[in-house]
All heavy atoms as TSV, in Angstrom:
chain	resi	resn	atom	element	x	y	z
A	1	MET	N	N	111.372	113.540	109.083
A	1	MET	CA	C	112.684	112.953	108.950
A	1	MET	C	C	112.862	112.560	107.490
A	1	MET	O	O	112.127	111.741	106.968
A	1	MET	CB	C	112.786	111.740	109.872
A	1	MET	CG	C	114.061	110.971	109.744
A	1	MET	SD	S	114.374	109.783	111.062
A	1	MET	CE	C	112.902	108.854	111.188
A	2	GLY	N	N	113.831	113.153	106.822
A	2	GLY	CA	C	114.096	112.843	105.426
A	2	GLY	C	C	114.846	111.540	105.285
A	2	GLY	O	O	115.450	111.032	106.213
A	3	LYS	N	N	114.783	110.981	104.085
A	3	LYS	CA	C	115.425	109.695	103.838
A	3	LYS	C	C	116.942	109.788	103.955
A	3	LYS	O	O	117.597	108.840	104.336
A	3	LYS	CB	C	115.022	109.239	102.427
A	3	LYS	CG	C	115.281	107.806	102.147
A	3	LYS	CD	C	114.337	106.922	102.916
A	3	LYS	CE	C	114.452	105.511	102.406
A	3	LYS	NZ	N	114.191	104.522	103.383
A	4	GLN	N	N	117.519	110.948	103.638
A	4	GLN	CA	C	118.979	111.050	103.615
A	4	GLN	C	C	119.590	111.088	105.008
A	4	GLN	O	O	120.748	110.720	105.167
A	4	GLN	CB	C	119.420	112.282	102.814
A	4	GLN	CG	C	119.058	113.606	103.448
A	4	GLN	CD	C	117.652	114.072	103.126
A	4	GLN	OE1	O	116.865	113.331	102.569
A	4	GLN	NE2	N	117.338	115.294	103.483
A	5	ASP	N	N	118.863	111.499	106.042
A	5	ASP	CA	C	119.484	111.600	107.358
A	5	ASP	C	C	119.044	110.493	108.317
A	5	ASP	O	O	119.421	110.499	109.479
A	5	ASP	CB	C	119.209	112.967	107.987
A	5	ASP	CG	C	117.736	113.242	108.162
A	5	ASP	OD1	O	116.924	112.406	107.740
A	5	ASP	OD2	O	117.399	114.304	108.699
A	6	ALA	N	N	118.279	109.512	107.832
A	6	ALA	CA	C	117.844	108.415	108.682
A	6	ALA	C	C	118.867	107.282	108.640
A	6	ALA	O	O	119.552	107.090	107.643
A	6	ALA	CB	C	116.489	107.897	108.231
A	7	ILE	N	N	118.959	106.558	109.744
A	7	ILE	CA	C	119.838	105.389	109.829
A	7	ILE	C	C	118.964	104.153	109.673
A	7	ILE	O	O	117.990	103.982	110.404
A	7	ILE	CB	C	120.576	105.366	111.181
A	7	ILE	CG1	C	121.401	106.639	111.348
A	7	ILE	CG2	C	121.453	104.132	111.297
A	7	ILE	CD1	C	121.928	106.840	112.744
A	8	GLU	N	N	119.288	103.308	108.710
A	8	GLU	CA	C	118.502	102.103	108.441
A	8	GLU	C	C	119.142	100.914	109.160
A	8	GLU	O	O	120.322	100.631	108.957
A	8	GLU	CB	C	118.461	101.857	106.940
A	8	GLU	CG	C	117.505	100.776	106.517
A	8	GLU	CD	C	116.082	101.260	106.377
A	8	GLU	OE1	O	115.871	102.462	106.206
A	8	GLU	OE2	O	115.183	100.416	106.454
A	9	LEU	N	N	118.373	100.234	110.029
A	9	LEU	CA	C	118.862	99.080	110.775
A	9	LEU	C	C	117.931	97.899	110.539
A	9	LEU	O	O	116.765	98.078	110.183
A	9	LEU	CB	C	118.900	99.384	112.279
A	9	LEU	CG	C	119.786	100.524	112.746
A	9	LEU	CD1	C	119.520	100.808	114.210
A	9	LEU	CD2	C	121.240	100.172	112.525
A	10	GLU	N	N	118.454	96.701	110.754
A	10	GLU	CA	C	117.624	95.508	110.685
A	10	GLU	C	C	117.546	94.910	112.081
A	10	GLU	O	O	118.552	94.849	112.790
A	10	GLU	CB	C	118.227	94.496	109.715
A	10	GLU	CG	C	117.321	93.322	109.450
A	10	GLU	CD	C	117.883	92.393	108.393
A	10	GLU	OE1	O	118.363	92.884	107.363
A	10	GLU	OE2	O	117.846	91.169	108.632
A	11	GLY	N	N	116.354	94.502	112.491
A	11	GLY	CA	C	116.191	93.960	113.824
A	11	GLY	C	C	115.054	92.969	113.887
A	11	GLY	O	O	114.439	92.642	112.875
A	12	THR	N	N	114.757	92.519	115.106
A	12	THR	CA	C	113.696	91.552	115.347
A	12	THR	C	C	112.708	92.132	116.357
A	12	THR	O	O	113.119	92.656	117.395
A	12	THR	CB	C	114.283	90.241	115.906
A	12	THR	OG1	O	115.286	89.785	115.017
A	12	THR	CG2	C	113.215	89.172	116.037
A	13	VAL	N	N	111.433	92.021	116.050
A	13	VAL	CA	C	110.393	92.500	116.964
A	13	VAL	C	C	110.359	91.568	118.170
A	13	VAL	O	O	110.204	90.357	118.024
A	13	VAL	CB	C	109.026	92.537	116.263
A	13	VAL	CG1	C	107.932	92.942	117.241
A	13	VAL	CG2	C	109.059	93.490	115.087
A	14	THR	N	N	110.519	92.128	119.369
A	14	THR	CA	C	110.514	91.311	120.585
A	14	THR	C	C	109.221	91.455	121.374
A	14	THR	O	O	108.865	90.550	122.119
A	14	THR	CB	C	111.691	91.688	121.501
A	14	THR	OG1	O	111.594	93.071	121.823
A	14	THR	CG2	C	113.011	91.395	120.830
A	15	GLU	N	N	108.528	92.584	121.216
A	15	GLU	CA	C	107.349	92.823	122.052
A	15	GLU	C	C	106.376	93.726	121.313
A	15	GLU	O	O	106.778	94.674	120.643
A	15	GLU	CB	C	107.798	93.495	123.352
A	15	GLU	CG	C	106.747	93.590	124.401
A	15	GLU	CD	C	107.266	94.253	125.671
A	15	GLU	OE1	O	108.459	94.602	125.741
A	15	GLU	OE2	O	106.460	94.424	126.585
A	16	LEU	N	N	105.083	93.415	121.434
A	16	LEU	CA	C	104.023	94.264	120.896
A	16	LEU	C	C	103.498	95.120	122.042
A	16	LEU	O	O	103.176	94.606	123.105
A	16	LEU	CB	C	102.885	93.414	120.328
A	16	LEU	CG	C	103.265	92.379	119.278
A	16	LEU	CD1	C	102.049	91.567	118.869
A	16	LEU	CD2	C	103.876	93.051	118.080
A	17	LEU	N	N	103.418	96.419	121.828
A	17	LEU	CA	C	102.988	97.355	122.860
A	17	LEU	C	C	101.693	98.030	122.432
A	17	LEU	O	O	101.320	97.980	121.257
A	17	LEU	CB	C	104.088	98.396	123.093
A	17	LEU	CG	C	105.448	97.832	123.522
A	17	LEU	CD1	C	106.507	98.907	123.461
A	17	LEU	CD2	C	105.359	97.243	124.907
A	18	PRO	N	N	100.985	98.681	123.349
A	18	PRO	CA	C	99.755	99.386	122.969
A	18	PRO	C	C	100.040	100.529	121.993
A	18	PRO	O	O	101.176	100.971	121.846
A	18	PRO	CB	C	99.231	99.937	124.304
A	18	PRO	CG	C	99.911	99.160	125.359
A	18	PRO	CD	C	101.222	98.712	124.790
A	19	ASN	N	N	98.978	101.007	121.358
A	19	ASN	CA	C	99.026	102.137	120.425
A	19	ASN	C	C	99.936	101.876	119.228
A	19	ASN	O	O	100.649	102.767	118.774
A	19	ASN	CB	C	99.456	103.427	121.128
A	19	ASN	CG	C	98.497	103.834	122.217
A	19	ASN	OD1	O	97.308	103.531	122.141
A	19	ASN	ND2	N	99.003	104.487	123.243
A	20	ALA	N	N	99.927	100.640	118.717
A	20	ALA	CA	C	100.699	100.258	117.524
A	20	ALA	C	C	102.180	100.550	117.682
A	20	ALA	O	O	102.848	100.990	116.756
A	20	ALA	CB	C	100.140	100.957	116.284
A	21	MET	N	N	102.711	100.310	118.886
A	21	MET	CA	C	104.147	100.461	119.142
A	21	MET	C	C	104.760	99.073	119.254
A	21	MET	O	O	104.098	98.119	119.644
A	21	MET	CB	C	104.394	101.239	120.434
A	21	MET	CG	C	103.824	102.636	120.441
A	21	MET	SD	S	104.733	103.750	119.398
A	21	MET	CE	C	106.009	104.246	120.497
A	22	PHE	N	N	106.041	98.993	118.917
A	22	PHE	CA	C	106.756	97.721	118.935
A	22	PHE	C	C	108.122	97.933	119.565
A	22	PHE	O	O	108.722	98.988	119.409
A	22	PHE	CB	C	106.945	97.187	117.508
A	22	PHE	CG	C	105.659	97.005	116.762
A	22	PHE	CD1	C	105.104	98.047	116.034
A	22	PHE	CD2	C	104.994	95.798	116.794
A	22	PHE	CE1	C	103.916	97.893	115.358
A	22	PHE	CE2	C	103.812	95.624	116.112
A	22	PHE	CZ	C	103.265	96.677	115.392
A	23	ARG	N	N	108.624	96.912	120.269
A	23	ARG	CA	C	109.993	96.947	120.769
A	23	ARG	C	C	110.817	96.074	119.839
A	23	ARG	O	O	110.494	94.908	119.634
A	23	ARG	CB	C	110.064	96.449	122.206
A	23	ARG	CG	C	111.350	96.845	122.882
A	23	ARG	CD	C	111.344	96.613	124.376
A	23	ARG	NE	N	110.209	97.157	125.106
A	23	ARG	CZ	C	110.088	98.426	125.489
A	23	ARG	NH1	N	111.022	99.287	125.197
A	23	ARG	NH2	N	109.040	98.823	126.176
A	24	VAL	N	N	111.870	96.665	119.255
A	24	VAL	CA	C	112.688	95.979	118.259
A	24	VAL	C	C	114.112	95.856	118.795
A	24	VAL	O	O	114.716	96.849	119.209
A	24	VAL	CB	C	112.689	96.750	116.920
A	24	VAL	CG1	C	113.558	96.049	115.893
A	24	VAL	CG2	C	111.270	96.919	116.396
A	25	ALA	N	N	114.643	94.623	118.789
A	25	ALA	CA	C	116.025	94.381	119.201
A	25	ALA	C	C	116.901	94.390	117.956
A	25	ALA	O	O	116.599	93.720	116.974
A	25	ALA	CB	C	116.133	93.041	119.911
A	26	VAL	N	N	117.989	95.173	117.994
A	26	VAL	CA	C	118.927	95.236	116.876
A	26	VAL	C	C	120.186	94.448	117.256
A	26	VAL	O	O	120.457	94.233	118.432
A	26	VAL	CB	C	119.264	96.699	116.504
A	26	VAL	CG1	C	118.049	97.383	115.906
A	26	VAL	CG2	C	119.756	97.478	117.689
A	27	PRO	N	N	120.972	93.998	116.254
A	27	PRO	CA	C	122.133	93.147	116.540
A	27	PRO	C	C	123.166	93.778	117.469
A	27	PRO	O	O	123.923	93.065	118.118
A	27	PRO	CB	C	122.737	92.899	115.157
A	27	PRO	CG	C	121.621	93.090	114.211
A	27	PRO	CD	C	120.729	94.120	114.826
A	28	SER	N	N	123.213	95.101	117.562
A	28	SER	CA	C	124.191	95.740	118.436
A	28	SER	C	C	123.844	95.568	119.915
A	28	SER	O	O	124.615	95.967	120.779
A	28	SER	CB	C	124.296	97.227	118.099
A	28	SER	OG	O	123.069	97.869	118.372
A	29	GLY	N	N	122.655	95.008	120.196
A	29	GLY	CA	C	122.256	94.770	121.574
A	29	GLY	C	C	121.293	95.804	122.120
A	29	GLY	O	O	120.786	95.653	123.216
A	30	HIS	N	N	121.024	96.871	121.365
A	30	HIS	CA	C	120.105	97.915	121.813
A	30	HIS	C	C	118.674	97.540	121.478
A	30	HIS	O	O	118.422	96.701	120.620
A	30	HIS	CB	C	120.457	99.248	121.158
A	30	HIS	CG	C	121.753	99.807	121.625
A	30	HIS	ND1	N	122.963	99.405	121.095
A	30	HIS	CD2	C	122.042	100.724	122.581
A	30	HIS	CE1	C	123.934	100.061	121.695
A	30	HIS	NE2	N	123.405	100.868	122.612
A	31	GLU	N	N	117.739	98.189	122.175
A	31	GLU	CA	C	116.327	98.017	121.871
A	31	GLU	C	C	115.757	99.354	121.434
A	31	GLU	O	O	116.069	100.399	122.002
A	31	GLU	CB	C	115.575	97.483	123.087
A	31	GLU	CG	C	115.936	96.054	123.414
A	31	GLU	CD	C	114.776	95.302	124.013
A	31	GLU	OE1	O	113.950	95.939	124.694
A	31	GLU	OE2	O	114.700	94.082	123.803
A	32	ILE	N	N	114.923	99.322	120.412
A	32	ILE	CA	C	114.347	100.531	119.820
A	32	ILE	C	C	112.838	100.466	119.991
A	32	ILE	O	O	112.229	99.409	119.789
A	32	ILE	CB	C	114.705	100.620	118.324
A	32	ILE	CG1	C	116.216	100.736	118.164
A	32	ILE	CG2	C	114.002	101.786	117.658
A	32	ILE	CD1	C	116.686	100.629	116.742
A	33	LEU	N	N	112.240	101.586	120.370
A	33	LEU	CA	C	110.791	101.705	120.435
A	33	LEU	C	C	110.336	102.217	119.076
A	33	LEU	O	O	110.735	103.309	118.654
A	33	LEU	CB	C	110.407	102.681	121.545
A	33	LEU	CG	C	108.958	102.695	121.970
A	33	LEU	CD1	C	108.565	101.343	122.532
A	33	LEU	CD2	C	108.736	103.772	122.997
A	34	ALA	N	N	109.524	101.433	118.359
A	34	ALA	CA	C	109.216	101.773	116.969
A	34	ALA	C	C	107.718	101.760	116.714
A	34	ALA	O	O	106.962	101.032	117.358
A	34	ALA	CB	C	109.902	100.790	116.029
A	35	THR	N	N	107.304	102.576	115.742
A	35	THR	CA	C	105.937	102.579	115.240
A	35	THR	C	C	105.963	102.107	113.796
A	35	THR	O	O	107.030	101.968	113.197
A	35	THR	CB	C	105.329	103.994	115.290
A	35	THR	OG1	O	106.101	104.846	114.454
A	35	THR	CG2	C	105.301	104.534	116.691
A	36	LEU	N	N	104.788	101.886	113.225
A	36	LEU	CA	C	104.706	101.489	111.820
A	36	LEU	C	C	104.756	102.723	110.932
A	36	LEU	O	O	104.146	103.749	111.248
A	36	LEU	CB	C	103.405	100.745	111.548
A	36	LEU	CG	C	103.327	99.304	112.008
A	36	LEU	CD1	C	101.952	98.737	111.688
A	36	LEU	CD2	C	104.389	98.473	111.357
A	37	ALA	N	N	105.453	102.628	109.820
A	37	ALA	CA	C	105.479	103.707	108.840
A	37	ALA	C	C	104.107	103.796	108.169
A	37	ALA	O	O	103.327	102.841	108.187
A	37	ALA	CB	C	106.563	103.449	107.807
A	38	GLY	N	N	103.828	104.922	107.565
A	38	GLY	CA	C	102.519	105.165	106.952
A	38	GLY	C	C	102.154	104.174	105.871
A	38	GLY	O	O	101.008	103.730	105.787
A	39	ASN	N	N	103.118	103.797	105.022
A	39	ASN	CA	C	102.785	102.859	103.942
A	39	ASN	C	C	102.482	101.461	104.490
A	39	ASN	O	O	101.701	100.722	103.902
A	39	ASN	CB	C	103.904	102.794	102.897
A	39	ASN	CG	C	105.201	102.278	103.443
A	39	ASN	OD1	O	105.420	102.319	104.657
A	39	ASN	ND2	N	106.074	101.793	102.587
A	40	MET	N	N	103.077	101.098	105.636
A	40	MET	CA	C	102.778	99.801	106.247
A	40	MET	C	C	101.355	99.816	106.826
A	40	MET	O	O	100.640	98.820	106.748
A	40	MET	CB	C	103.777	99.493	107.360
A	40	MET	CG	C	105.207	99.508	106.932
A	40	MET	SD	S	105.964	97.930	106.663
A	40	MET	CE	C	105.647	97.020	108.116
A	41	ARG	N	N	100.941	100.942	107.406
A	41	ARG	CA	C	99.571	101.054	107.922
A	41	ARG	C	C	98.568	101.048	106.775
A	41	ARG	O	O	97.528	100.397	106.850
A	41	ARG	CB	C	99.393	102.358	108.701
A	41	ARG	CG	C	100.090	102.401	110.018
A	41	ARG	CD	C	99.923	103.782	110.619
A	41	ARG	NE	N	100.917	104.007	111.628
A	41	ARG	CZ	C	100.645	104.174	112.915
A	41	ARG	NH1	N	99.420	104.172	113.328
A	41	ARG	NH2	N	101.617	104.363	113.761
A	42	ARG	N	N	98.883	101.797	105.716
A	42	ARG	CA	C	97.967	101.932	104.584
A	42	ARG	C	C	97.723	100.580	103.905
A	42	ARG	O	O	96.602	100.273	103.519
A	42	ARG	CB	C	98.527	102.937	103.581
A	42	ARG	CG	C	97.555	103.336	102.516
A	42	ARG	CD	C	98.015	104.537	101.706
A	42	ARG	NE	N	99.377	104.371	101.213
A	42	ARG	CZ	C	100.415	105.127	101.583
A	42	ARG	NH1	N	100.259	106.089	102.461
A	42	ARG	NH2	N	101.612	104.923	101.077
A	43	ASN	N	N	98.785	99.774	103.773
A	43	ASN	CA	C	98.649	98.469	103.140
A	43	ASN	C	C	98.311	97.364	104.129
A	43	ASN	O	O	98.294	96.198	103.771
A	43	ASN	CB	C	99.947	98.119	102.396
A	43	ASN	CG	C	100.181	99.059	101.236
A	43	ASN	OD1	O	99.252	99.400	100.515
A	43	ASN	ND2	N	101.422	99.492	101.064
A	44	ARG	N	N	98.060	97.729	105.380
A	44	ARG	CA	C	97.639	96.815	106.450
A	44	ARG	C	C	98.593	95.634	106.599
A	44	ARG	O	O	98.172	94.484	106.654
A	44	ARG	CB	C	96.216	96.313	106.214
A	44	ARG	CG	C	95.182	97.403	106.311
A	44	ARG	CD	C	93.792	96.812	106.332
A	44	ARG	NE	N	92.808	97.843	106.505
A	44	ARG	CZ	C	92.163	98.426	105.486
A	44	ARG	NH1	N	92.427	98.077	104.249
A	44	ARG	NH2	N	91.277	99.359	105.731
A	45	ILE	N	N	99.881	95.910	106.640
A	45	ILE	CA	C	100.882	94.861	106.820
A	45	ILE	C	C	100.981	94.544	108.306
A	45	ILE	O	O	101.247	95.422	109.122
A	45	ILE	CB	C	102.233	95.302	106.241
A	45	ILE	CG1	C	102.088	95.473	104.737
A	45	ILE	CG2	C	103.318	94.302	106.590
A	45	ILE	CD1	C	103.298	96.032	104.054
A	46	ARG	N	N	100.729	93.282	108.655
A	46	ARG	CA	C	100.739	92.859	110.048
A	46	ARG	C	C	102.168	92.588	110.496
A	46	ARG	O	O	102.930	91.972	109.774
A	46	ARG	CB	C	99.921	91.572	110.208
A	46	ARG	CG	C	98.461	91.694	109.810
A	46	ARG	CD	C	97.649	92.320	110.894
A	46	ARG	NE	N	97.896	91.636	112.145
A	46	ARG	CZ	C	96.962	91.304	113.007
A	46	ARG	NH1	N	95.719	91.573	112.752
A	46	ARG	NH2	N	97.279	90.700	114.128
A	47	VAL	N	N	102.499	93.035	111.692
A	47	VAL	CA	C	103.818	92.772	112.282
A	47	VAL	C	C	103.585	92.063	113.606
A	47	VAL	O	O	102.832	92.552	114.453
A	47	VAL	CB	C	104.604	94.083	112.485
A	47	VAL	CG1	C	105.916	93.807	113.177
A	47	VAL	CG2	C	104.835	94.781	111.158
A	48	LEU	N	N	104.225	90.901	113.766
A	48	LEU	CA	C	104.062	90.099	114.971
A	48	LEU	C	C	105.405	89.922	115.662
A	48	LEU	O	O	106.456	90.176	115.063
A	48	LEU	CB	C	103.486	88.726	114.620
A	48	LEU	CG	C	102.142	88.731	113.887
A	48	LEU	CD1	C	101.784	87.333	113.434
A	48	LEU	CD2	C	101.063	89.314	114.773
A	49	ALA	N	N	105.382	89.486	116.899
A	49	ALA	CA	C	106.616	89.233	117.635
A	49	ALA	C	C	107.414	88.151	116.920
A	49	ALA	O	O	106.859	87.149	116.470
A	49	ALA	CB	C	106.306	88.813	119.065
A	50	GLY	N	N	108.715	88.369	116.785
A	50	GLY	CA	C	109.583	87.425	116.100
A	50	GLY	C	C	109.848	87.774	114.647
A	50	GLY	O	O	110.697	87.156	114.014
A	51	ASP	N	N	109.129	88.744	114.093
A	51	ASP	CA	C	109.335	89.140	112.699
A	51	ASP	C	C	110.626	89.930	112.548
A	51	ASP	O	O	110.974	90.741	113.412
A	51	ASP	CB	C	108.177	90.010	112.198
A	51	ASP	CG	C	106.916	89.216	111.933
A	51	ASP	OD1	O	107.002	87.973	111.902
A	51	ASP	OD2	O	105.861	89.843	111.747
A	52	ARG	N	N	111.345	89.712	111.436
A	52	ARG	CA	C	112.526	90.520	111.107
A	52	ARG	C	C	112.043	91.736	110.343
A	52	ARG	O	O	111.264	91.616	109.389
A	52	ARG	CB	C	113.497	89.723	110.229
A	52	ARG	CG	C	114.326	88.727	110.984
A	52	ARG	CD	C	115.329	88.068	110.082
A	52	ARG	NE	N	114.916	88.250	108.693
A	52	ARG	CZ	C	115.734	88.329	107.649
A	52	ARG	NH1	N	116.998	88.208	107.811
A	52	ARG	NH2	N	115.285	88.496	106.426
A	53	VAL	N	N	112.491	92.920	110.761
A	53	VAL	CA	C	112.023	94.169	110.164
A	53	VAL	C	C	113.195	95.121	109.915
A	53	VAL	O	O	114.258	94.975	110.517
A	53	VAL	CB	C	110.992	94.870	111.089
A	53	VAL	CG1	C	109.704	94.066	111.191
A	53	VAL	CG2	C	111.559	95.136	112.457
A	54	ASN	N	N	112.979	96.073	109.011
A	54	ASN	CA	C	113.903	97.192	108.830
A	54	ASN	C	C	113.351	98.363	109.622
A	54	ASN	O	O	112.146	98.638	109.569
A	54	ASN	CB	C	114.015	97.586	107.358
A	54	ASN	CG	C	114.885	96.649	106.567
A	54	ASN	OD1	O	115.398	95.682	107.104
A	54	ASN	ND2	N	115.039	96.926	105.299
A	55	VAL	N	N	114.229	99.045	110.349
A	55	VAL	CA	C	113.827	100.177	111.186
A	55	VAL	C	C	114.628	101.396	110.768
A	55	VAL	O	O	115.846	101.320	110.616
A	55	VAL	CB	C	114.064	99.877	112.683
A	55	VAL	CG1	C	113.597	101.027	113.536
A	55	VAL	CG2	C	113.375	98.602	113.094
A	56	GLU	N	N	113.941	102.506	110.571
A	56	GLU	CA	C	114.578	103.789	110.294
A	56	GLU	C	C	114.702	104.539	111.612
A	56	GLU	O	O	113.709	104.712	112.312
A	56	GLU	CB	C	113.666	104.601	109.363
A	56	GLU	CG	C	114.300	105.051	108.109
A	56	GLU	CD	C	113.317	105.801	107.244
A	56	GLU	OE1	O	112.563	106.647	107.777
A	56	GLU	OE2	O	113.303	105.543	106.044
A	57	VAL	N	N	115.912	104.953	111.958
A	57	VAL	CA	C	116.157	105.618	113.238
A	57	VAL	C	C	116.730	106.998	112.973
A	57	VAL	O	O	117.590	107.168	112.103
A	57	VAL	CB	C	117.145	104.785	114.096
A	57	VAL	CG1	C	117.380	105.437	115.428
A	57	VAL	CG2	C	116.627	103.380	114.286
A	58	SER	N	N	116.274	107.976	113.735
A	58	SER	CA	C	116.814	109.321	113.628
A	58	SER	C	C	118.196	109.372	114.270
A	58	SER	O	O	118.414	108.768	115.320
A	58	SER	CB	C	115.887	110.305	114.348
A	58	SER	OG	O	116.539	111.534	114.543
A	59	PRO	N	N	119.142	110.090	113.671
A	59	PRO	CA	C	120.467	110.195	114.302
A	59	PRO	C	C	120.436	110.985	115.609
A	59	PRO	O	O	121.377	110.899	116.396
A	59	PRO	CB	C	121.316	110.899	113.253
A	59	PRO	CG	C	120.365	111.499	112.300
A	59	PRO	CD	C	119.080	110.741	112.386
A	60	TYR	N	N	119.346	111.703	115.873
A	60	TYR	CA	C	119.259	112.515	117.084
A	60	TYR	C	C	118.738	111.727	118.275
A	60	TYR	O	O	119.073	112.025	119.412
A	60	TYR	CB	C	118.363	113.734	116.836
A	60	TYR	CG	C	118.838	114.564	115.682
A	60	TYR	CD1	C	118.149	114.576	114.486
A	60	TYR	CD2	C	120.014	115.293	115.782
A	60	TYR	CE1	C	118.603	115.327	113.417
A	60	TYR	CE2	C	120.481	116.040	114.722
A	60	TYR	CZ	C	119.772	116.057	113.542
A	60	TYR	OH	O	120.224	116.789	112.476
A	61	ASP	N	N	117.884	110.724	118.025
A	61	ASP	CA	C	117.351	109.896	119.102
A	61	ASP	C	C	117.393	108.447	118.643
A	61	ASP	O	O	116.536	107.993	117.898
A	61	ASP	CB	C	115.915	110.310	119.437
A	61	ASP	CG	C	115.368	109.574	120.645
A	61	ASP	OD1	O	116.124	108.787	121.253
A	61	ASP	OD2	O	114.190	109.783	120.987
A	62	LEU	N	N	118.393	107.704	119.098
A	62	LEU	CA	C	118.605	106.342	118.636
A	62	LEU	C	C	117.723	105.319	119.343
A	62	LEU	O	O	117.827	104.128	119.081
A	62	LEU	CB	C	120.087	105.960	118.804
A	62	LEU	CG	C	121.065	106.821	118.009
A	62	LEU	CD1	C	122.499	106.466	118.358
A	62	LEU	CD2	C	120.830	106.673	116.519
A	63	THR	N	N	116.838	105.778	120.240
A	63	THR	CA	C	115.975	104.846	120.957
A	63	THR	C	C	114.587	104.752	120.341
A	63	THR	O	O	113.789	103.922	120.758
A	63	THR	CB	C	115.835	105.263	122.427
A	63	THR	OG1	O	115.207	106.547	122.480
A	63	THR	CG2	C	117.194	105.318	123.108
A	64	ARG	N	N	114.264	105.594	119.360
A	64	ARG	CA	C	112.944	105.596	118.738
A	64	ARG	C	C	113.102	105.472	117.227
A	64	ARG	O	O	114.057	105.983	116.660
A	64	ARG	CB	C	112.181	106.866	119.080
A	64	ARG	CG	C	111.935	107.010	120.574
A	64	ARG	CD	C	111.183	108.259	120.899
A	64	ARG	NE	N	109.797	108.207	120.505
A	64	ARG	CZ	C	108.834	107.598	121.184
A	64	ARG	NH1	N	109.141	106.970	122.290
A	64	ARG	NH2	N	107.602	107.598	120.759
A	65	GLY	N	N	112.153	104.781	116.598
A	65	GLY	CA	C	112.272	104.593	115.159
A	65	GLY	C	C	110.944	104.297	114.495
A	65	GLY	O	O	109.878	104.364	115.114
A	66	ARG	N	N	111.031	103.945	113.217
A	66	ARG	CA	C	109.869	103.691	112.384
A	66	ARG	C	C	110.127	102.409	111.601
A	66	ARG	O	O	111.153	102.269	110.932
A	66	ARG	CB	C	109.696	104.866	111.421
A	66	ARG	CG	C	108.575	104.723	110.464
A	66	ARG	CD	C	108.536	105.847	109.451
A	66	ARG	NE	N	108.550	107.153	110.062
A	66	ARG	CZ	C	109.371	108.137	109.697
A	66	ARG	NH1	N	110.252	107.957	108.750
A	66	ARG	NH2	N	109.304	109.293	110.269
A	67	ILE	N	N	109.199	101.452	111.684
A	67	ILE	CA	C	109.330	100.192	110.941
A	67	ILE	C	C	108.918	100.459	109.505
A	67	ILE	O	O	107.794	100.904	109.236
A	67	ILE	CB	C	108.454	99.092	111.566
A	67	ILE	CG1	C	108.956	98.781	112.989
A	67	ILE	CG2	C	108.466	97.838	110.708
A	67	ILE	CD1	C	108.101	97.799	113.734
A	68	THR	N	N	109.840	100.191	108.559
A	68	THR	CA	C	109.568	100.492	107.160
A	68	THR	C	C	109.393	99.251	106.300
A	68	THR	O	O	108.901	99.359	105.181
A	68	THR	CB	C	110.722	101.320	106.569
A	68	THR	OG1	O	111.941	100.614	106.733
A	68	THR	CG2	C	110.816	102.674	107.249
A	69	PHE	N	N	109.789	98.078	106.776
A	69	PHE	CA	C	109.712	96.876	105.947
A	69	PHE	C	C	109.704	95.640	106.838
A	69	PHE	O	O	110.406	95.588	107.847
A	69	PHE	CB	C	110.932	96.816	105.010
A	69	PHE	CG	C	110.899	95.684	104.017
A	69	PHE	CD1	C	110.134	95.775	102.873
A	69	PHE	CD2	C	111.633	94.546	104.232
A	69	PHE	CE1	C	110.106	94.730	101.956
A	69	PHE	CE2	C	111.615	93.491	103.338
A	69	PHE	CZ	C	110.851	93.597	102.180
A	70	ARG	N	N	108.871	94.653	106.487
A	70	ARG	CA	C	108.848	93.358	107.186
A	70	ARG	C	C	109.354	92.297	106.223
A	70	ARG	O	O	108.841	92.157	105.123
A	70	ARG	CB	C	107.434	92.997	107.637
A	70	ARG	CG	C	107.374	91.669	108.379
A	70	ARG	CD	C	105.985	91.355	108.888
A	70	ARG	NE	N	105.042	91.139	107.815
A	70	ARG	CZ	C	104.805	89.944	107.250
A	70	ARG	NH1	N	105.451	88.882	107.638
A	70	ARG	NH2	N	103.908	89.844	106.284
A	71	HIS	N	N	110.375	91.552	106.660
A	71	HIS	CA	C	110.975	90.525	105.806
A	71	HIS	C	C	110.111	89.279	105.776
A	71	HIS	O	O	109.468	88.937	106.767
A	71	HIS	CB	C	112.379	90.144	106.320
A	71	HIS	CG	C	113.356	91.242	106.192
A	71	HIS	ND1	N	114.060	91.493	105.037
A	71	HIS	CD2	C	113.763	92.192	107.069
A	71	HIS	CE1	C	114.845	92.526	105.203
A	71	HIS	NE2	N	114.695	92.976	106.440
A	72	LYS	N	N	110.105	88.598	104.662
A	72	LYS	CA	C	109.404	87.319	104.554
A	72	LYS	C	C	110.244	86.250	105.237
A	72	LYS	O	O	111.455	86.210	105.079
A	72	LYS	CB	C	109.198	86.948	103.095
A	72	LYS	CG	C	108.474	88.009	102.295
A	72	LYS	CD	C	107.380	87.401	101.483
A	72	LYS	CE	C	106.684	88.357	100.553
A	72	LYS	NZ	N	106.408	89.660	101.033
A	73	ASN	N	N	109.604	85.374	105.989
A	73	ASN	CA	C	110.353	84.342	106.726
A	73	ASN	C	C	110.556	83.098	105.882
A	73	ASN	O	O	109.817	82.682	105.112
A	73	ASN	CB	C	109.625	83.978	108.018
A	73	ASN	CG	C	109.688	85.137	108.998
A	73	ASN	OD1	O	110.556	85.975	108.906
A	73	ASN	ND2	N	108.749	85.165	109.921
């Protein structure tokens, strides 16, 4: 998925799932199933429930995405 065709959303992590998956609630009321982006894994950035994150979503499947950034609280 290239950077130009991804949709960038901001949401809140609501649930931690197995296999490094996360459930992210976005302000529109939808929930996205997301994984960590490669640079977040490489730099060992921890994501916990309640964290505000940026999620990249494909325009073809709006229910799955990739967490690209964790905001400082």
